[in-house]
Structure formats: C-alpha cells, structure tokens
N, C-alpha and C positions, 0 to 999 in steps of 0.2 A: 504494500500500500504506500502511496505517496505521502511521506511524512517528514517534517523537518523541525529542528530546534534552532532558533536564532539565539545566539548568546555571545557575550563578550569574551575575549581571550582570557581574562582573569576569572571567568566563570567555568573553566574546564571541569573542575571537580563537580560542580553543580550540574553541568550537562550530563555527566556520567550517571549521577543518581536519577536525574529526570528520565533519561533514556531507558534505564532499567524498569522504572515504574510504568512508563508508557507501553513498553513491550508486554508487560504483565497484565495491565488492566484494560488496555484498549485493543491490543491485537491478539492476546492469548497465545503469543508465540515469541519465545525468547530469541529465535533466530532472525526476526525481522530487523532490517537495517533502518536506523533512523538517521537521515541525512544531516550532516553538520552544516550550519550556516554561521561561520565564525566572523565576528566583527571586531576589528582592532580597537583597543581602548583609546588610541590616540588618532584614529582615522576612520571617520564614519561615512566616507564618500564612495565606498566600494559597491560592487554590484549586489552584494549581500544586503547592504544597507538600503539600496534602492528597492530590492525585492521585499524587504521587511516593510518599507513605507507603503508600497503598493497594497500589501495585504492588510496593513493597519487601516488604510483608507477604506478598503472594502468592508471592514468590520465595523465601520462607524456610520453614523448619520451626522452630516455636517452641513452648514448653510453655505460654505464656500470651499473651493479647492484650497489645499494648503501644502506646505512643505515643513519638514521638521528641522528646526534650528537648534543645534547643540552649542551652548555658550558657557564660558567659564567666568570666574570672578575677576579675571584680569583683562577682560574685554576681547578675548579670543573667541572665535566661533567657527562652525562649519555646518554644512547642510547634510542631512541624512540621505546618502545615495547620490548626491549631486555635487558638482564643483561650484555651480551657481544656482541661484533661485529660479525655478521655472517661471515663465512669463505669466503674470496674472495671479500667481499663487500667493496666499496669505501665510502667516507664520504661526506655527505651533511650537512653542519654546520649551526646552528642557535644559536645566543646568547640568553641566558635566558631572558634578558631584552627585546628582540624582539619577544618572543614567542607569543605575542598577534597579531603578523602579520601573524601567521600560523593558529591560531584558532580564532573564530569557523570555522567549515566547515560543509557543508550539503551534505549528501549522499541520493540518491533515487535509488531504484532497484539495490542496490549493486554497485553503482558507485558514485564518487564524482561529484557534479554538481555545487557547489558554494564554493569558497574559498576567503579569504581576498585579497583585491587588492594590499596590500603591500607585498605579499608573495615572489615576485621575488627579492625585495630588501633585504628581511630578510634571504634568503637562499644563501649560498655560497658553490659551488662545489669544491671538491679537486680532481684534475686530471681527470675530465670528464666533458662532457657538457650535458645539459638537457634543456627541455622546456615543458611547460604545453600545452596539446592539447586543441584546442578551443571546445566549447560546441557541435557544430554540427559535430565534429569528435569523439565524445565519451569522450570529456574532460570536462572542467569546465568554469564557468563564474566568472570573478573577480568582487567582490562586496565590498562596504563600509558598513560593518555590523553595524557601529555606526549611520548610516544615514537610517532611515526607508524608505525613498523614493527609495534609492538605492536598499535596500533589496526587496521592493515591486516590482520594475521594473525588478530586476533579477529573482524573483520568477515567474513573468508573462512569461518572456522569457523561463525559464526552463519548465514551464507548457506547452507552445507551442511546445517546442522541444520534450518533453515526449509524447505529443499527436501524433506528427509525427512518433516517434520511435515505439509507441504502435500500430499505424495504420500499420506500416511495419510488425510488429510481427503478427498482425491479417492476413495480406495479405499472409505472408509466411506459416502460419498455415493452411489457407484455401487451398493454392496451394498444400501443403504437403498431405492434407487429401482429395483432389479433391472435396472440398465442395463449394456450391454456397452461403453459408452464414456463418458468423463466429460463432464458438462454444465458447461463453463467459464462460461457466462453465469450460470447459477444460483449456482455457487460464488463467482463474482466478487461478487455481491450479498450472499451469505451471510457471507463472511469479509472483505469490504471490501478485496479485492485486485484490481487491474486485470486484465481479461481477458488482456491481452497478456503478463502475467507467466506465466499458466498456459500460454499458447500457446508461449512460449519454452522451457518445461520439459515440453512434451507428451511428447517421446520418453522422458524419464526417468520421467515418471509412468506411462506405458504399459509401461515395462520391468517394473513390479511385477505386471503381469497374466500369469498362467500359463494357457495355452490347453489345456484338457482336452477330448478328443474321444471321446465314447462311441460304440460301434458294436455292433449286434446281430450276433453271429456264429453263432447257432443258426438252425435252419430255421423254417418257418412254424408257428404254433400252430393247434390244432384247435378249431373252434367248439364251445362247450359242454363241452369236455373239458380236464382238467388237463394242461397242457403245460409242459415245461421251457424256460426262456429263459436264454441266456448273453449277458452284456453285457461287452465288453472296453472299458476306458477307457485311453487313452494321453495322456501329457503331451507335447505337440508344441512345448513351449517349451524354453529353454536353462537353466532353473532348476528345481531340485528343489522340490517342494511337499509338506509333511508334515502329518499330523494333519488330514486333510480328512474331514469327515463327509459321506458320500454317501448319498443317499436316492432310491429309485426309486418313483415314483408312477404310478398307473393309474386308469382309470375305476372308479367305485363297484362293488364286488362282484367285481372281477377278481382281486384279491390277497387271499389268506386272512389274511395278516399283513403288517405293514410291512416293507419291505426297507431296512435301514439298516446301513452299515458305516463304519468309520473306516480310511482308507487313506493310504499314502504313495505319491507319484508321482515317479518318477525322470525326469530331463530326457532329451530326445532322441527320445522317441516309440517306441523299439524295444521296450521291455518294457511289457506291458499289465497292468493290474490287472483281475481278473475277478470279476464278481458273477453268481451263479447263483440262480435262484428259479423258482417255478412260478406259472402264471397260468391263469385260467379265462375266456377271451374269450366275450363274449356278442353279438358282431356281426361281420359280414364286410364288406369284405375286409381290414380292418386294425383294430388296437387301438393308440391313441395312448399313449405313455409319456413321462414326464418324469423326467430325472435332475437332481437338485439337488445343488449343492456348497456346503458351509458351511465356510469356513476359520476358523482360530483367530483370536481378537481380537488376540492378540499377534504374529501373523505380519506381516512386512513385505510379503508377497506375497499375492495373492488370485486367485481364479478367477471366471469368469462365474457368475452365480447358478444358472442352469439351462440345460439343453440338451434339445430335443425328440427323440424317437425314434418311428419307425413300425414296429410289429410286424405282419407279414403274417399274416392269419388265413384258413384254408381250411375248407370245410365238412367 
C-alpha cells in the first residue's frame, strides 16, 4: 500500500517507532515498507517539503491558497518546498523552533491521515482562515507522536477509516462494471494496494452487499394482449437497504411506459416489496425482463446492479 512518513532528520528514532506501529495497526503486516520522506532540519525547500505542502493543503479547508513560511528568531526564513513564494499565495507561518509541531506526518493512499496534535498552535495564518478536515471527511487525525499509545490508537482509527473508504471504492467499482463480485486484481492496480490486503478484508467488503431477489408471482401473460404482471422483491440479507431506485425493463414495445419506483427493503426476506405493471408480449413462450437496482451514492450498502426474470407467455 502507498504509505509515507514525512519527518525531520532529527526525528529518525521517532520515525522508526511510528513505522512499526503503522505496520501493526493499519496494515496487519510487518513486512510492509513505509516510504521515508526525510526533510532536512536546516533546508525545507526540497521536493519532500513540496510534497508535504501539497498534501497538507489537500487536508485543509482554507479561504485562500497559501505557502508555508518557516522563520527563525533572527529574521531568517525559507518556504516549504519552494525557493520563492508562488504567485498569489498567502503565508502560513511557523517558527523554526516549533517545526516539531508540524512533523512527523503520515500519509496513506496519497492523503495525509495523521499529523501532530500541536499543529494548530504552531501555524499562524496571514490574512486568511483555515482549518484541518476531520479524518472521516478526507482529513487527518491529531496524534501525540511522542506517546506510543496515542500513535497506536490513531493508527487503529485510521485503519478502520481506510477499511470503510476501500469498501466504498470496491462498491463503486462493482457498480461501474455491473459486477456481482469485486475484481481485486483491477482494484489493486487502480489504487496501488496489494491484492492480499483486499483478500484479507473480503468478508467485510462483501458485508456491504445486500442481496435483493425479484420473483414473478403472477400467472403467464397472453401473447399480443395487455396482461398484468406482479413482481415481488425480497431482501435476503441481514441489513436494511433504503432509497433504492428500481426499474423494470422489457423488450422494445412490450411496456407502454417505464416502470420505475423508489423502495425501501427490510432485512430478513419475509416482507416483499411489490411492483405491478402491464405488459404486451409479442413472442412465445416467454418474455425476458430485467430488474435494475440503483442505490444512493451516499449509502454504505449496495445491491447487485440487475437481476434477470423470465415471464411465461401463452398464446
């Protein structure tokens, strides 16, 4: 998995302790490599500093673009990741003596997830306002990196959050590809996470899938005559699924109007949601139907994209 620790040269021992805790609590794998992003204590203009600033900006909500200015008590200063200030950028200041309140920082999957808890007190904005987004909104967790328990607890929280986010990615990928099961090989290449990570979390990922089973409970339809059809749909999973857009599709000319409803499905499979419509079959011995399910973008659960049905047709 793509993970980095940004730290000062003088924080090498701290990096080693953090790296070990990250491997244990986030990745469940002591063999995972955590990339080093070392920043010199007397030179902050490196590419590592520039990368840190990019990720810091992405973890914030701010009213203006900014650059990070590191200054000392004797009037010396430098820009984080740059030799000069970018055009139009405002300044977010930090004293050199307080730089330890900005580093180390942990990034996973190209986003900052853990920063020092003293970062708010260390940074001072000039003519603009800012705030760090919370972890659950794509932001960061504030951690005391000097305290192993704090790092361990933070890493566990990050691991849980990443699991939720990765399950969402799997869900979106399955819906995009109209798939009934996740393609871990493709996802591994897409988000740069080793396939074995997905495999370890397969059960949790598949917990998000809600199995909806449609069934035709009415009799056969008549060829060339308008016939009533009743479809019952049951949720055979253990979780409720709400605000599902259900659409019934049929061969061209068989339906006078689209059949679309928004339904809630209760867990357990006992109570069925019913859809009734009329159809005009034009062939025997059957008319193929397709029931499509479209779940809300904000839902943590999802259903298979579609399910086929066969409607018997008699002369």
